[in-house]
C-alpha positions as CSV (number, residue, x, y, z in Angstrom):
1,F,1.3,9.1,-7.8
2,D,-0.5,12.3,-7.9
3,A,1.5,13.8,-4.9
4,L,4.6,14.1,-6.8
5,R,2.5,15.7,-10.0
6,R,0.5,18.1,-8.1
7,P,1.8,18.2,-4.8
8,E,0.0,21.7,-3.6
9,A,-3.2,19.7,-3.7
10,H,-1.4,17.0,-1.0
11,P,0.2,19.3,1.4
12,E,0.4,16.9,3.9
13,H,2.7,15.0,1.7
14,E,5.3,17.7,1.1
15,P,7.7,16.2,3.3
16,W,7.8,13.2,1.4
17,V,7.8,14.5,-2.1
18,R,10.9,16.8,-1.0
19,W,12.5,13.2,-0.2
20,A,11.4,11.2,-3.1
21,N,11.6,13.5,-6.4
22,P,15.7,13.1,-6.1
23,R,15.5,9.7,-5.6
24,L,13.1,9.5,-8.8
25,A,15.3,12.0,-11.1
26,D,16.8,9.0,-13.1
27,V,13.5,6.7,-12.8
28,D,11.8,6.6,-16.3
29,L,8.1,6.9,-14.7
30,S,6.3,7.4,-18.5
31,L,3.9,4.6,-18.4
32,M,2.8,5.5,-15.2
33,E,1.7,8.4,-16.2
34,I,-0.2,6.9,-19.6
35,A,-1.8,4.4,-17.1
36,N,-3.3,7.1,-14.7
37,P,-2.7,10.5,-16.5
38,G,-4.1,12.4,-13.4
39,R,-7.1,14.0,-14.9
40,V,-9.8,14.8,-12.5
41,G,-12.4,12.8,-11.7
42,Y,-11.4,9.7,-13.3
43,R,-8.7,7.4,-12.5
44,P,-8.4,3.3,-14.5
45,D,-9.2,1.0,-12.0
46,F,-7.5,-1.7,-13.7
47,V,-4.1,0.0,-11.9
48,N,-5.4,-0.2,-8.4
49,P,-8.1,-3.1,-8.1
50,P,-9.3,-3.5,-4.7
51,P,-7.5,-5.6,-3.0
52,D,-9.2,-9.3,-2.9
53,R,-7.8,-10.4,0.6
54,P,-6.8,-8.6,3.6
55,R,-3.1,-8.7,3.5
56,T,-1.1,-8.7,-0.1
57,T,2.1,-8.6,-1.8
58,L,3.5,-5.4,-4.1
59,E,4.0,-8.7,-6.7
60,R,0.7,-10.2,-6.3
61,E,-1.5,-6.8,-6.9
62,L,1.0,-6.3,-10.1
63,G,0.3,-10.4,-11.4
64,R,-3.4,-9.4,-10.7
65,V,-2.9,-6.2,-13.0
66,L,-1.1,-8.3,-16.0
67,R,-4.1,-10.5,-16.1
68,T,-6.4,-7.5,-17.1
69,P,-8.0,-8.1,-20.2
70,R,-6.5,-6.3,-22.8
71,A,-10.7,-4.8,-23.5
72,R,-10.6,-3.5,-20.0
73,V,-7.3,-2.1,-20.3
74,R,-7.9,-0.3,-24.1
75,R,-11.7,1.0,-22.5
76,E,-10.6,2.9,-19.4
77,L,-7.6,4.3,-20.6
78,A,-10.4,5.6,-23.1
79,W,-11.7,7.4,-20.5
80,A,-8.9,8.4,-18.9
81,H,-7.6,9.7,-22.1
82,E,-11.1,11.2,-23.1
83,G,-10.8,13.6,-26.1
84,G,-7.1,12.8,-27.0
85,A,-6.0,9.1,-28.7
86,I,-5.8,5.7,-26.8
87,P,-2.5,5.4,-26.3
88,R,-0.6,1.6,-26.4
89,L,0.4,0.1,-23.0
90,D,2.7,-2.6,-22.1
91,L,1.9,-4.2,-18.5
92,R,4.8,-5.6,-18.3
93,A,6.7,-2.5,-18.8
94,L,4.1,-0.7,-16.1
95,A,4.5,-3.3,-13.6
96,A,8.5,-2.6,-14.2
97,Q,8.0,0.8,-13.1
98,V,5.7,0.2,-10.6
99,T,8.4,-1.7,-8.9
100,A,11.3,0.5,-9.9
101,Y,9.0,3.5,-8.6
102,F,8.4,1.2,-5.2
103,E,11.9,0.4,-4.3
104,R,13.1,4.1,-4.8
105,A,10.1,6.1,-3.2
106,L,7.8,3.6,-0.7
107,A,10.3,0.8,0.8
108,P,12.5,2.7,3.0
109,Y,8.8,4.1,4.5
110,W,6.9,0.7,3.7
111,P,7.6,-0.4,7.5
112,R,6.0,2.8,8.8
113,I,2.8,3.2,6.3
114,E,2.0,-1.0,7.3
115,A,2.1,0.2,11.3
116,A,-0.3,2.6,10.1
117,F,-2.5,0.2,8.5
118,E,-2.3,-2.1,11.0
119,A,-3.5,0.2,14.1
120,E,-6.0,1.6,11.7
121,F,-7.4,-1.7,10.9
122,S,-7.4,-2.5,14.2
123,L,-9.3,0.4,15.8
124,R,-12.0,0.3,13.2
125,G,-12.5,-2.9,13.6
126,R,-12.8,-2.5,17.3
127,R,-15.7,0.1,16.5
128,L,-17.5,-1.9,14.1
129,A,-17.3,-4.6,16.1
130,H,-19.3,-2.4,19.5
131,E,-20.8,0.0,18.2
132,G,-21.9,-0.8,14.2
133,A,-21.5,0.8,11.0
134,A,-22.3,4.2,11.3
135,A,-19.6,4.4,14.4
136,A,-17.4,2.8,12.4
137,F,-18.0,5.5,9.8
138,A,-18.4,8.4,11.8
139,D,-14.8,10.2,11.3
140,L,-13.9,8.3,8.3
141,H,-13.8,11.4,6.3
142,P,-15.6,14.2,6.4
143,A,-17.3,13.4,2.8
144,V,-18.5,10.1,3.6
145,R,-21.7,10.1,6.2
146,F,-25.0,7.8,7.1
147,A,-28.4,8.8,6.3
148,D,-30.8,5.7,7.3
149,D,-29.1,3.0,6.0
150,S,-27.6,4.2,3.3
151,L,-23.3,5.5,3.1
152,L,-23.4,8.9,1.4
153,I,-20.0,9.9,0.0
154,D,-19.9,13.7,-1.8
155,R,-18.9,13.1,-5.4
156,A,-18.5,15.0,-8.5
157,Y,-21.1,13.0,-9.8
158,D,-24.7,10.9,-9.0
159,A,-24.9,6.7,-8.4
160,D,-27.0,5.5,-6.6
161,V,-25.1,1.1,-5.7
162,E,-27.2,-1.6,-4.4
163,L,-24.8,-3.9,-2.7
164,Q,-27.0,-7.0,-2.9
165,G,-25.3,-9.0,-0.4
166,R,-21.4,-7.9,-1.8
167,G,-20.4,-6.4,0.8
168,L,-19.0,-3.1,1.0
169,L,-14.7,-3.0,1.3
170,L,-13.0,-0.2,3.1
171,V,-9.1,0.1,1.5
172,A,-7.0,2.0,3.5
173,S,-4.6,4.1,1.6
174,V,-1.9,6.9,2.7
175,F,-1.3,9.1,-1.0
176,V,-5.4,9.1,-1.2
177,A,-5.7,12.0,1.3
178,P,-6.8,14.7,1.6
179,E,-9.9,12.9,-0.8
180,V,-11.8,9.9,-0.7
181,W,-12.1,7.6,-3.4
182,A,-15.0,5.2,-4.3
183,M,-15.2,2.2,-6.7
184,T,-18.4,0.7,-7.8
185,D,-18.1,-0.1,-11.6
186,A,-18.5,-4.2,-12.1
187,P,-15.9,-6.1,-11.7
188,W,-14.7,-4.8,-8.5
189,Q,-16.3,-5.4,-4.8
190,P,-17.7,-2.0,-4.5
191,S,-14.8,-0.2,-2.3
192,V,-14.1,2.8,-0.3
193,I,-10.7,4.4,-0.6
194,Y,-9.6,6.8,2.3
195,A,-6.3,7.5,4.7
196,P,-6.0,6.5,7.5
197,P,-5.3,9.5,10.3
198,G,-2.0,11.2,10.7
199,V,-0.8,10.5,7.5
200,G,1.5,13.4,7.7
201,Q,3.5,11.9,10.6
202,L,4.8,9.4,8.5
203,W,7.6,11.0,6.8
204,A,9.8,11.8,8.8
205,P,13.2,10.9,7.4
206,P,14.3,7.6,7.3
207,D,16.5,6.7,10.6
208,R,19.9,6.2,8.8
209,E,21.8,5.8,12.1
210,R,19.1,3.1,13.0
211,G,19.4,1.3,9.9
212,A,23.5,0.9,9.7
213,A,23.4,-0.3,13.8
214,L,20.8,-3.0,12.4
215,A,23.5,-3.9,9.8
216,N,26.5,-4.4,11.8
217,L,23.8,-6.6,14.3
218,L,22.4,-8.7,12.1
219,G,24.6,-8.0,9.1
220,A,23.4,-5.8,5.9
221,R,21.4,-8.7,3.6
222,R,19.4,-9.7,7.0
223,A,19.3,-6.4,7.8
224,Q,17.2,-6.0,4.3
225,V,15.4,-8.7,4.4
226,L,13.8,-7.8,7.7
227,A,13.2,-4.1,6.4
228,R,11.1,-6.6,3.0
229,L,8.8,-8.3,5.8
230,G,6.7,-5.6,6.2
231,T,3.8,-6.8,4.3
232,P,3.6,-10.9,4.5
233,V,5.8,-12.3,1.1
234,S,6.9,-15.6,0.3
235,T,10.6,-16.8,-0.3
236,L,10.6,-16.7,-4.0
237,G,8.7,-13.4,-3.8
238,L,11.5,-11.6,-1.6
239,A,14.4,-13.0,-3.5
240,A,13.4,-11.2,-6.4
241,R,12.7,-8.3,-4.9
242,L,16.0,-7.7,-3.4
243,K,17.2,-9.8,-6.2
244,A,19.4,-12.3,-4.1
245,S,18.8,-16.4,-4.5
246,P,15.6,-18.2,-2.6
247,A,17.9,-20.0,-1.0
248,G,20.1,-16.9,0.7
249,V,17.0,-15.2,1.5
250,S,15.4,-18.8,2.9
251,A,18.4,-19.2,5.3
252,H,18.0,-15.7,6.5
253,L,14.2,-16.2,7.3
254,K,15.1,-19.1,9.8
255,A,17.3,-17.1,11.3
256,L,14.9,-14.4,11.8
257,R,12.3,-16.6,12.9
258,D,14.4,-18.7,15.2
259,A,15.2,-14.7,16.6
260,G,11.6,-14.0,17.2
261,L,12.0,-11.4,14.8
262,A,9.4,-12.7,11.8
263,S,6.4,-15.1,11.2
264,A,5.7,-16.9,8.9
265,R,2.3,-18.8,8.0
266,R,1.0,-21.2,5.3
267,E,-1.6,-19.6,2.5
268,G,-2.9,-22.0,-0.2
269,R,0.1,-23.7,-1.9
270,E,2.8,-20.7,-0.1
271,V,4.4,-19.4,2.9
272,L,4.3,-16.5,4.1
273,Y,6.3,-14.1,5.7
274,A,6.2,-10.9,7.8
275,R,7.8,-9.4,10.9
276,T,6.7,-10.3,14.3
277,P,5.6,-7.2,17.1
278,L,10.1,-7.5,17.9
279,G,11.2,-6.8,14.3
280,D,8.8,-4.2,13.8
281,A,10.0,-2.6,17.5
282,L,13.7,-3.2,15.8
283,L,12.5,-1.1,13.0
284,R,10.8,1.7,14.5
285,P,12.8,5.1,14.9
286,G,13.7,6.1,18.4
287,R,14.4,4.2,21.6
288,A,14.7,0.3,21.2
289,P,12.3,-1.6,23.9
290,T,14.0,-2.3,27.0
291,P,13.9,-6.1,27.4
292,A,11.7,-7.0,30.7
293,G,13.7,-8.4,33.8
294,P,13.2,-9.0,37.4
295,G,13.2,-6.1,39.6
């Protein structure tokens, strides 16, 4: 959102800004502006709480926002609008605006963003396991460095944070670039929010010809279902996002699983569906993978 309001501060996102602005021309973003007025140095934490699990969904994260205590919302809005009146904010209406914003401005790119996150987590995890924490943080951001047993982050304010066994959460975020953020206030887990390398390479225009070819191959609705499986999602969550019947979405998910394009795993009472590497390959710009065969 900051990249749209201050594109000069986010030059790596300039191609996306040019692409997204006309698509958002008729989308009401006024509550997003209230929730995050962009005052330098502070952004309300309740709008973007650090994730509480490795993989999540838009619906689940918006549900967490909706459960924010009103006292916290009011307190953080007061900080964000320091010196002015504290605005009223309908969280359900805010969630609806965020959903509309996502569908217009981010959904077409989401498979690429997810792939960038997965590659980053894999690389960072291997480095942490084999070389230790100092190596894992070495190229996270120029403002982040290790000194003795402490992680130092250059910020506009001074604060000493003792983890006290809580751990430190690394959160990859495309739109934090070129900055790095730290979240240290209770009740959130201490977090460092950073951009994976190469975010500017994400913004090549979506491959419309490839999308049309996939629709011809799979059918338009099934191709839409496959495109939405960049993050794990339940049948009901996907049906709500596509404004389709759960029974119809379930049938498409079964067909995609049978074809090896989607996988399913149980998490608590939910079954979450996601694309397999083969499904990712079908959506990836460029030449399709060549099937293996004799000779």
